[in-house]
C-alpha positions in Angstrom: 184.8 77.3 -37.4 188.2 76.5 -38.4 191.3 76.2 -36.6 195.2 74.9 -38.2 196.1 71.7 -36.2 199.2 69.5 -36.8 198.8 65.4 -35.9 201.7 64.5 -36.0 205.1 66.8 -34.8 207.3 68.0 -37.6 207.9 70.9 -39.8 205.0 73.3 -40.2 205.6 73.1 -44.4 204.5 69.1 -43.8 202.2 68.5 -40.3 199.8 71.8 -40.8 196.7 71.1 -41.7 193.1 73.4 -41.1 189.8 71.0 -39.9 186.5 72.3 -38.2 186.6 72.7 -34.8 183.4 73.6 -32.4 183.2 77.1 -31.5 184.7 78.0 -27.9 182.7 79.4 -25.7 184.1 81.7 -22.6 183.9 80.8 -19.3 183.8 82.7 -16.4 186.5 85.2 -16.5 187.0 84.5 -20.1 186.7 86.0 -23.7 185.8 84.8 -27.0 188.5 86.5 -29.6 187.8 87.0 -33.6 191.2 86.3 -34.8 192.1 88.7 -37.2 195.9 88.8 -37.7 198.6 86.0 -36.2 202.5 85.9 -36.9 204.5 83.1 -37.1 206.9 83.2 -34.4 210.3 80.8 -34.2 208.9 78.9 -31.3 205.8 78.8 -32.5 207.1 76.3 -35.2 209.6 74.6 -32.7 206.3 74.1 -30.7 204.9 72.3 -33.9 208.1 70.0 -34.4 207.7 69.1 -30.8 211.4 70.7 -29.9 210.8 73.8 -27.4 210.0 74.2 -23.6 206.1 73.2 -23.8 204.7 70.4 -25.7 201.2 70.1 -26.7 198.8 66.9 -26.7 198.2 65.2 -30.2 196.1 66.6 -32.2 197.4 69.9 -31.6 196.8 73.2 -32.6 199.2 76.1 -32.8 200.1 79.6 -33.0 200.5 82.0 -29.1 200.1 85.6 -30.7 197.5 87.5 -32.4 195.1 90.4 -32.9 191.5 90.0 -33.1 188.1 91.8 -32.3 186.4 90.4 -28.9 183.3 88.5 -30.0 181.6 87.5 -26.6 181.8 88.2 -23.1 182.4 85.4 -20.4 180.5 85.6 -16.6 182.1 88.0 -14.9 183.9 90.3 -17.2 183.3 93.8 -17.0 186.5 96.0 -18.4 186.8 95.0 -21.9 183.3 95.2 -24.6 182.2 93.0 -27.7 184.1 94.6 -30.8 186.5 96.0 -29.0 190.1 95.6 -30.8 192.7 93.2 -28.7 195.7 91.7 -28.6 197.2 88.8 -26.7 200.5 87.4 -26.6 200.4 84.4 -24.1 197.2 82.3 -25.7 198.5 79.0 -27.1 195.8 77.7 -30.2 195.2 80.9 -31.2 195.9 80.4 -35.5 192.4 80.1 -35.4 188.7 81.6 -36.8 188.1 82.5 -32.8 189.9 81.6 -29.7 189.1 81.9 -25.9 191.0 83.6 -23.5 192.0 85.0 -20.0 190.2 88.9 -20.3 193.4 89.9 -17.6 195.9 88.1 -20.4 194.2 90.9 -23.8 195.9 94.1 -24.7 193.8 96.4 -25.5 194.6 98.2 -28.9 194.9 102.0 -29.1 193.2 103.4 -31.9 196.6 104.6 -33.4 197.8 101.3 -33.4 196.8 99.6 -37.4 196.0 96.4 -37.7 199.6 94.5 -38.9 201.1 96.4 -36.1 199.1 95.0 -33.3 199.3 91.4 -34.4 203.0 91.1 -33.4 203.0 94.0 -30.8 203.6 91.2 -27.6 205.7 88.2 -28.1 208.9 90.0 -29.9 208.6 93.1 -28.8 207.6 92.5 -25.1 210.3 89.8 -25.0 213.1 92.6 -25.9 212.0 95.0 -24.0 211.8 92.8 -21.4 215.6 91.9 -22.1 216.6 95.0 -21.9 215.3 96.0 -18.4 216.8 92.5 -17.5 219.9 93.0 -18.4 219.9 96.3 -15.7 222.5 98.4 -18.3 222.1 102.4 -18.0 222.3 104.8 -20.2 225.7 105.1 -21.9 226.9 101.4 -20.9 227.1 98.6 -23.7 226.2 95.2 -24.2 227.0 92.6 -27.2 223.9 90.7 -29.1 224.3 87.5 -31.8 221.1 87.6 -34.4 221.8 90.9 -34.1 219.6 90.5 -37.4 217.3 88.2 -36.2 213.4 89.9 -34.6 214.5 89.6 -31.2 217.6 91.5 -31.3 216.5 94.3 -34.3 214.0 95.1 -31.2 216.8 95.2 -28.6 218.7 97.5 -31.2 216.3 99.6 -31.1 214.5 100.0 -28.2 218.3 100.4 -26.5 219.1 103.6 -28.8 215.9 105.1 -27.7 217.5 104.5 -23.4 220.5 105.6 -24.3 222.1 102.2 -24.2 224.9 101.1 -27.2 224.7 98.2 -28.6 226.9 96.0 -30.6 225.7 93.3 -32.5 226.7 90.5 -34.2 225.7 88.9 -37.2 227.3 85.5 -39.0 227.0 86.8 -42.8 228.1 90.1 -43.7 224.7 91.1 -46.2 223.5 91.5 -42.5 225.9 94.8 -41.8 223.9 96.3 -44.8 221.2 95.2 -44.2 221.1 96.7 -40.2 222.1 99.8 -41.7 219.2 100.5 -44.2 216.9 100.6 -40.5 219.3 103.1 -38.8 221.3 100.3 -36.8 225.0 100.8 -37.0 227.8 99.3 -35.0 227.0 95.7 -36.4 230.2 93.6 -37.0 229.9 90.4 -39.9 232.0 87.3 -38.0 231.8 85.7 -41.5 234.3 88.2 -42.1 238.3 87.7 -40.5 238.9 90.1 -38.3 236.2 90.8 -36.7 237.3 90.5 -33.3 239.6 93.7 -34.5 236.5 95.4 -35.7 234.1 94.8 -32.9 237.5 96.7 -30.8 237.2 99.7 -32.8 233.6 99.9 -31.9 234.0 99.2 -28.1 237.1 101.5 -27.9 238.5 101.9 -24.5 234.4 100.7 -23.2 233.4 97.1 -22.2 230.6 95.5 -22.0 228.2 94.8 -19.0 226.1 92.2 -20.9 225.7 89.9 -23.9 223.3 88.4 -25.5 223.7 84.8 -26.8 221.1 83.6 -29.4 222.9 80.9 -30.8 224.6 78.5 -28.6 228.5 76.6 -29.0 231.1 78.5 -30.4 229.1 81.7 -30.8 228.6 81.8 -27.0 232.6 82.1 -25.7 232.8 84.8 -28.1 230.1 87.3 -26.3 231.8 85.8 -23.3 235.9 86.6 -24.3 234.1 90.7 -24.9 232.4 91.3 -21.9 234.2 93.4 -19.3 235.0 92.3 -15.8 232.0 91.3 -13.6 229.5 91.2 -17.2 226.4 88.7 -17.4 225.9 86.5 -20.7 222.3 86.0 -20.5 221.4 82.9 -23.1 218.4 84.4 -24.6 218.2 81.1 -27.7 219.9 78.0 -29.4 219.9 78.4 -32.7 223.2 77.0 -33.8 223.3 74.4 -30.7 221.9 73.0 -27.8 224.7 73.7 -25.7 227.5 76.4 -24.5 231.4 76.4 -25.3 232.7 79.1 -22.8 236.3 79.1 -22.0 236.7 78.6 -18.2 239.8 81.7 -17.4 237.1 84.3 -19.4 234.4 82.9 -16.3 237.4 82.8 -14.3 238.9 85.9 -14.4 236.1 88.4 -15.8 234.0 86.6 -13.0 230.6 86.4 -14.9 228.1 85.6 -14.6 225.6 83.3 -17.2 221.9 83.2 -17.1 218.9 81.6 -19.0 216.5 84.1 -20.1 213.1 82.6 -21.4 210.5 85.3 -21.9 207.6 83.3 -21.0 208.3 82.8 -17.6 209.7 86.5 -17.2 206.4 87.8 -18.0 204.3 85.4 -15.6 206.5 86.3 -12.9 206.6 89.9 -13.5 205.0 92.1 -11.1 201.9 93.8 -12.4 203.6 97.6 -12.2 206.6 96.4 -14.1 204.3 94.9 -16.8 202.1 98.2 -16.9 205.6 100.3 -17.3 206.8 98.2 -20.1 203.8 97.8 -21.9 203.5 101.4 -21.7 206.6 102.2 -22.7 206.8 99.4 -26.0 203.1 101.3 -27.4 205.3 104.9 -26.7 207.9 103.5 -28.9 206.4 102.4 -31.1 203.8 105.0 -32.0 206.7 107.8 -32.1 208.3 105.8 -34.9 211.5 104.9 -32.3 211.0 101.4 -32.9 209.2 99.7 -36.4 207.5 96.0 -36.6 208.1 95.5 -40.5 205.7 92.9 -41.9 207.6 90.8 -45.2 204.1 89.1 -46.0 200.6 88.3 -45.5 199.0 84.6 -46.0 195.6 83.3 -45.4 195.5 81.1 -43.5 194.4 78.2 -45.2 198.3 78.9 -47.7 200.0 78.0 -43.6 202.1 75.5 -45.1 203.8 78.6 -47.6 203.3 80.7 -45.1 205.7 78.7 -42.4 208.0 78.1 -45.3 208.7 81.9 -46.2 208.8 82.9 -42.7 212.0 80.4 -42.5 213.9 82.0 -45.5 216.9 83.9 -43.8 216.9 88.0 -44.2 213.2 88.6 -44.6 212.4 92.3 -44.2 209.9 91.7 -41.4 207.4 89.0 -39.5 205.4 86.7 -41.7 201.3 87.2 -40.6 198.9 84.7 -41.0 195.4 86.3 -42.1 191.4 84.8 -40.8 
């Protein structure tokens, strides 16, 4: 089979290449899947650079989420069948024509879900819904998040609205406000404009966010903390701008704030089966009803992975970039 690999760490646009690999055979409790579509996520690109929490041995495969069709079953696998449509969001090395994974980690795809939606059903949507669940907010509560026009930010806003939770979104460009309004996401403020704090205060009124989600780091984390209400929680979700958080000691002390980290891989792995099942059911229901959308910006043949990685890095995309195998 053919697979995308990299022999050195670096930008995907420079180091990804197509190579021949042995066709993997499923062991006991495993399944071989013929890959159909796979999205390009930021964490995939960071892993290829060697800057993510997981650093593979070289030469390494790539990709963590994929939609495909079961090609072969390992010993003891009875709940799945050859030809069944499935998706996975936690299998490393799926950027290949075939991959092997644990049967228990696969999610069957309902007939009502199209291929392009199925390809991105798990990682970002499940992370967003898990994050919202992690924040422990209730209908009527407010949360605030930066990078509101990012993939997870858009999903958090949509899932929150479906649950009756209000979201104040911060973006770094004025164009981001218009972009999100086009998706039906409002209560968004651009920090590019002077007076953004006053605009944020107008939106919040007498309300104070119970939780804040930071995906930038640096001063942006401190901006979120300043908007939190007393006893609020600041969650570090990413560090697109800086690997350090610049927080006001006064805000921490006088607001009695809590600061926590969120890594989707760990949260998903340690989540009890009942909670995971309930969240997946909600995820499929919200997407099926149209309350949450998963748009696709472009689909590239996997042989053009370098170009696809470049396209994925372009700001202001309307949706995910997918690889077709």
